[in-house]
C-alpha positions as CSV (number, residue, x, y, z in Angstrom):
1,V,-127.8,42.7,-54.9
2,E,-131.2,41.4,-55.7
3,E,-132.3,42.4,-52.2
4,L,-131.4,46.0,-52.7
5,S,-134.0,48.6,-53.9
6,D,-133.2,50.3,-57.3
7,L,-132.2,53.4,-55.4
8,S,-129.9,51.5,-53.0
9,A,-128.3,49.6,-55.8
10,D,-127.7,52.9,-57.7
11,V,-126.1,54.5,-54.7
12,L,-124.1,51.6,-53.5
13,L,-122.9,50.1,-56.8
14,R,-123.1,52.9,-59.4
15,G,-122.1,56.1,-57.4
16,A,-125.5,57.7,-57.5
17,T,-126.6,60.1,-54.7
18,E,-129.7,60.0,-52.6
19,P,-131.7,63.2,-52.5
20,P,-130.5,65.4,-49.6
21,H,-132.7,66.6,-46.7
22,K,-135.0,63.5,-46.7
23,G,-134.6,63.4,-42.9
24,V,-135.1,59.6,-42.7
25,T,-133.1,56.5,-43.2
26,A,-133.9,54.0,-46.0
27,D,-135.9,52.2,-43.3
28,G,-138.0,55.3,-42.5
29,I,-136.3,56.2,-39.2
30,A,-136.0,59.9,-38.6
31,W,-132.4,61.2,-38.3
32,T,-133.5,63.3,-35.3
33,D,-134.7,60.1,-33.5
34,I,-131.3,58.4,-34.2
35,A,-129.4,61.4,-32.8
36,Q,-131.4,61.3,-29.6
37,A,-131.4,57.5,-29.2
38,Q,-130.3,56.3,-25.7
39,E,-128.3,53.4,-27.1
40,P,-125.8,53.7,-29.8
41,L,-127.0,52.5,-33.2
42,V,-124.7,50.9,-35.9
43,F,-125.1,51.7,-39.6
44,S,-124.1,48.8,-41.7
45,C,-123.4,48.6,-45.5
46,A,-126.4,47.2,-47.3
47,A,-124.2,45.4,-49.8
48,S,-121.6,43.8,-47.5
49,G,-123.2,43.9,-44.1
50,L,-120.0,45.5,-42.6
51,P,-120.6,48.0,-39.8
52,V,-119.7,51.4,-41.2
53,F,-120.8,54.1,-38.7
54,S,-122.0,54.5,-35.1
55,S,-124.6,57.0,-34.1
56,E,-122.2,58.1,-31.4
57,D,-120.1,59.7,-34.2
58,M,-123.0,61.4,-35.9
59,F,-123.4,65.1,-36.1
60,V,-125.8,67.7,-37.6
61,S,-124.6,68.9,-41.0
62,P,-126.1,71.5,-43.3
63,S,-125.3,69.2,-46.2
64,G,-128.7,67.4,-46.0
65,W,-127.0,64.0,-45.6
66,P,-126.1,62.3,-42.4
67,S,-122.6,63.1,-41.3
68,F,-120.2,61.2,-39.1
69,T,-116.8,62.2,-37.6
70,Q,-115.3,58.8,-38.3
71,P,-116.1,55.3,-39.6
72,I,-116.1,52.3,-37.2
73,A,-113.1,50.8,-39.0
74,E,-111.1,52.3,-41.8
75,D,-110.9,49.0,-43.7
76,H,-114.7,49.0,-43.9
77,V,-114.8,52.1,-46.1
78,T,-113.2,53.8,-49.1
79,Y,-113.1,57.5,-49.9
80,R,-113.7,59.5,-53.1
81,A,-113.6,63.2,-53.8
82,D,-117.0,64.8,-54.2
83,G,-117.0,68.5,-55.1
84,G,-114.4,69.5,-52.5
85,E,-115.8,67.1,-49.9
86,R,-114.8,63.6,-49.1
87,E,-117.5,61.0,-49.7
88,V,-117.3,57.8,-47.7
89,L,-118.3,54.6,-49.4
90,C,-118.6,51.1,-47.9
91,A,-115.8,48.9,-49.1
92,A,-118.2,46.2,-50.5
């Protein structure tokens, strides 16, 4: 946990939410670049290192957060209700 930024620790461990419509990953990569990447990219949980999502399953969502049709593996994620939506959390 010491390697996580304060924001990442808040989101991963305390249920906080990143601001929507940032348009970039925590590493500063634009979501539009990821969506257009020639090779699939894997998004891993910063807390556990488990692979969670593939860019092949990413889609444009008006929510302002990246959206995916499915996780890489169901046992790598947990779900919680979030205002009528289903939020996906890594199973760290």
